[in-house]
N, C-alpha and C positions, 0 to 999 in steps of 0.2 A: 491309857489310863491316866489320868487327872492326877495335879500336885496331891488332891485331895487322899486318891487314892493311894496316891506312892506316901504318904505319910502314916495311914492307917495299916497299910502293910511291915510298914520302918518300926512300926513299933509308935505311931503319933509323936508329940511333939520333944519324946524324954530322949537328948541323943544315948542318954546310958543305957538306957533297954537294946540291950545285942539278941539279935536274931535265935540264938545258941540259949539265949540263958534258961531256958527250964525242959529243954528237948531232955538232957539227960534224965528229967524226974516223969515223963509223960510216957502214956503209948497210945497207938495210934487207935482210932476209935473206931466196927467193923457199922455195916449199914445203919442209917438213921431214921424213923420216919415223924423225925421232928422237921423242925425248922433247918435248914445249913448251916443255923448261926451254932450249934450245938457242936456242930463237925470242924464249925473254925476253930471254935474256944479249945482245940485242944492243937491247932500248929498254924504258924503263920502260915501266909500267902501271898507269892509274889507273880507278876508278870514279868516277862521278857521278851522284847520286840525286835526280832535285827530283820534285814533284807537276805536274801539270797546272794549270797556275797563270792566273786568270780577274782581267786588271787593268786598272784608270781609273776615274772616275769613274761614278757608276750599276750596277757589274756585280754589287752585291747584286742586282739587280732577275733575275740570271742563277741565285738560290742554290735556288729550286726545281728549274728543269731540270739542277743543279748531282745533286741529291739523289737527285732521279727514276732519272736517268744510271747512278746507281750500286746501282741496285736498289733504292731507296727505298718506302716506304710510308706506315711510323710513324716520322718521323724522330725524333734524342733530343739535342734540343737546348740543350746544355748555356750559361750563362752568366752575371752577374751582378746585383749591385743595381746598377750607376752604369750600366748597357748597358738596363737594364731602364728606367731615370728618362730618357735619354736619349732614348729614344723608338725605339729601332734595331732593338730583339727586336720590337716591333708591326710592325715592314718588313721584319724579317724572316720570321717567320707568317706576316705577309701572301703572303710570296713563292712560301711553300712552298707552304702552302691552294691557291694560285692553279693550281700543279703539280697538284693533287690530291690531294696530301698530308695526314695531318694531325697534326702535330709535337706530341709533349709538351716542355714547357717544364720543366728544372729550376735554378734559379739565386742558388742556396747556398753558390757560390765565396766565398772570398776572400781578397786576395791573399797570393803565397807559399803554395799550395795542399797542406792540408793531408791529412795518411795518414786522417783521419777522414771528410774531407770525399769522398774518390774513395771511400771503402764507402759510403757512404750513396746518393752517386750514381750508385753501379752495384748495390744495390738499389732505386734508385727506377726507373732502365732495366731491370733482370730482369721487373720485377713488371709494367712497363707494352707488353712484349710489343713493346718498339720494332726498330731493324733501323740504319738509316746514321744515323752519331753525327755533328751538328755542334756545333762553337765556334762564338759568338759573344761575339770581346773579345780581351782582352791574351794574352799568355803564361799568368799565371795559369792562366783560364779553357781557355784549349789544353793546356796539361799537362796538367789536372784530365779535359777531354775525354779525354784519351791515355788517363791512369789508367784510366778507364772502360771503355774499350776494351780496355784490356789485361785485365783482371777477367774480362770478357765473354768473351774467347776463352781465356783460361790459367787462370781461378781463383786462389784463395789471398787475400794481401793483396799488395799494393801495393810494400809494403819488401819481399818476397822478389824483385823483378824490378830491385836496381837495380845498376849495373855491367853489363858490354858484354855484346850477345847474349842475356841471360837472357828475354828476349819468344821461344817456339818458335812455337807454336800463332799461325795465323790471328789476325786481329783483326778488328772489324765494320769495313766501309767509312766514313771521316772525311773531312768536308768542313769546309775551317775561315773564319774571316770574321776577320782578326786589323782591331785598332780602335785599334791603336797602332802610332808608327812605328818596332822595335824591336826586339824578341824573338825574332823571327825563328823562332820556332816553328811557325808555320806553313807551314811549310816542312823541318823541322828534323825530324831522330831522336832527337831528346833530346825528356826530361821529366826536371822536378825538380818533389820533390814533399819537404813537412816532415812528418820522425819526432817528433813531439810529443811522444814520451819522453824521445828523445835529444837532444832541441832542435840537430839538422844537417839540410839536406834532402841529401837521398840524388839522384842521377843514374842515370837508365836511359837505355842506348843503346841502340839497336835501328833496323837497316832497316822494322823494319815499322811504325815511330811514325812512319814521313813519309805526312803524308796523301797520298789518293787527289788532292785538289783543292783549293786555296788562292781564294778572293777576295776579290781587294786591293781594297778602296772608297775610297778616299782619305776617301770623305764622311765616313769616320764619325771619322775623327785628330782631325774639327772640336770635338769633342764634348772631347778630353782636358781634367784641368786642369793649366795650366802644369806642377806639378812632376813630373805623371805625363808630359807631352810630352817634359820636360827629360831624365826618368831611361829612357824606352825609347829618345832619338834617343842618348843616350851609352851606353846596352849595346849598340846596333850597331855604333856608330864598335869598342868593344871586339869586338864578332863580327869585325870588320874585321879590325882592327888583329893580334889574335891568328890568324886565319885565315891571316893573310897569313907570319908566323915561327910558323907552328905548325911541326913538322919533317913532320907529313902534308901539307905544299901542295903545290898544281902548279900550274901553266900555267891549268887551267880557273875553278879557286878565284883565284890571283893574280888574272885580270882584275877579276874581279867585287867582290874584297876591294880594290883601289886606288880604283875607280869607289867605291862605298859611299864609301870615305873623302875623296874628291873631293864627295861630295852632303853627305855631313852637313856637315862646316865650311863647307861654301856656303851651306848652307839650315838649319841645325838655330835657331840666333839669329831669323832671321825669321820662323822658324813661331815663337817666342816672344811677336811684338812682334805681328804678324799674323798669326791664328791660322785666317782663310780663306784666302791670298793661294794664288790657284790652284797658280802655277806651285812654290813652296817644297815644298806640300802634297805636292804630283804627286813632286816634286825626294825629300823622305822616304822616299814609301812604296815609291819605288824604291829607293831606299838601304836600308832595312830587308829589302829582300826580297832584294837583290845580298850584302849580308851574311848571310845567310841560309842563299842556296844556298852558299857560300863556308865558313860555321865548320861548316855538319849535313856536309860531305864533308872537310874539313881539322882539325877539332874544335880546341880552343880552348888557354888555357893557365892558368898562373898565377892571368894574373885573376878570373878567372870559378875555378877551384877555391877561391880563400881569399875573393871573395865569396859562396860557397852557405853556408860555414860559418857567416858574419857576420849571414846574411838568416835562417838556421837558428834561431839564437843567439838577434837581435834580433827577427824579421820584420821587418827592414829593409829597405825599397824597394830594389831587387837593380839596376838602372840607378845609381840614388844611389851606391850602396855600388860599384859598377864604376867611378864617375866619381872616387872620390877614390882607391883603388888605383892603376888604369891607368898615372898617371902615372910612381910607382915599380917599380910591374913594368915601364916601358921600358925605366927603367935599368938597372934590373938584369937582364936582357934582353941590350943592348946591352954586356953588358960581354961576352957572350960571341960576338956574331956581330954587328956592328954594324952590318956593310951590308947586313942585310933592311933596314933602315929606311928607309934613300936616297929605294926607289922610296916609299914609306910618305910620306915628308914631301915628297919633289916633289908628290903628289899630294895631299894638305893645305897644300896651296901655299908650301910655305917656298923658300927656294934653297935648289942644293943645290950646281951645281956647283963644282967646284972645293972645297967645305966639307967638311972632315974627315967619314966616315963618326961618327965618335962624337959631333959637334958634332951635327951633324945629328938622330941619335938623340933629344941632350939636347934639342934646338928641339922635337923633336916634343914628346916631356915636358911641355915649358912651355907650346907650343898649346894641350895638353888641357887641362891644370890650367886658364888663361885661359878658355877654352871653359864650362867646370865654372864658373865665374866667372859668366860671363855669363848661364847659365842657371840661378843660383840657387842651384848644392849646396855643400855644406859642404866645409871645409878638409881638416878630420879625422874618422878615426873615432869619436875621443869622444866629439867633437857626437852621433854616433846612439847612444852608448851601451855600446860598447867602453872595456873597462877593463884595465890591464895583466893584472891580473890575469887578465882570458882569455886572453890571449895562448899561453901554453903551448898551453892545449887547441886553440885554431884553429889553431895552428901545425900538430901531427899529424892534427886529421883534414884537415885541408889537405890532407896528403901523399898520403890514401887517396882525392881524387874526383876519379873517371875523366878528368879535364880534365887532370891532371899528366903523364898520357901523351904529351903533344905537347908537352909548353913547352920550346924555341928550349936553354935553359939547363937542366942536372941540378940538382935542389933539396937539401939534407937540411933537417930541423928548425930547425937553427939560421939555414940563411937566411931560414925563411917564419919563425921568433920575429923576426928585424932588419928584416925588410918590414911584419911587420903594427905593430910599434913605432915604426918610421918613418912609418910613414899616421898614426897616432894624433892 
């Protein structure tokens, strides 16, 4: 589904056009002999695209069966050094082999996957005669695996596919196993790749990138370092909040987004202090899943568009940048549509009855900042290496990011510069 289609479904560019605005005054139409346009006038439409999900402790044991069901004989397993060292790749390879498969492992992925890494992965894939692509890792690994899949089915260079619906040919089947509780890449139609020449991140959006199967085993979350646990948790929170206020939100995405906010605000800190706590880890795994299902269908907003540029410039951790930026973007967007933040505040545990909407939004921004403090995220972009001289370029490139199309408030380059400087 293109971003244009998303906006049409959600009511165009008017963020006040709530889904249910006219439902109480409409009746469903019976069979029509005219065009579908007459039928669609009586109801809004949406599409909700998600993979098959295998969820729960021990679900990694199903990996071989998942790949086999997709026609796999020689899976190409994409991962990174950290997952290898932690032992998860050995376990995954064992499950694939027990299903009679002959996996090939490629682990040369770094955080914020680079264009040349995707190219190298594709060349290894093509030379190995593999079929199903399996990603075992965080968002960087999964995005790199998607990049390999794009090139194997479409050719060219991965940067050629920037934007919406540019991946037009089928890609190999994919199975993703997330090792973090935040990226949502295992259920999304997004891939974000770093252009190492221009030092920016490019966003690829295509329904072909939604994996066939996501295998979510919370055991893999227990070996994340604290900084990564914090970063990915805040990334998931950003997904949920931006999806809920997106121009393309709908009732299906709303329910998942709100529940994700509730789970994250109640459990993220617990996973920092007790990494093997069963209930907290299970909750964060589900939160990441629900936030991912929300944002892949509702898209995102200015926080992610800005974060992509900082990550491309500095190779900074994506979730950490989101944690810094999100409170500022909440305040900015709430000036145009404060009512939308009331339900988010309630999901985060704030008292909202009788409280003005703008005050709720302000309190939500403060709560996000406090949560970022609790998990050790810096207060400003300057501590990550962003300088005032970088702001004009960051502002201009942000406006080109696909995520800006669904931000609830219109933004110009001056707004972007102001937001970046406030976040320094």
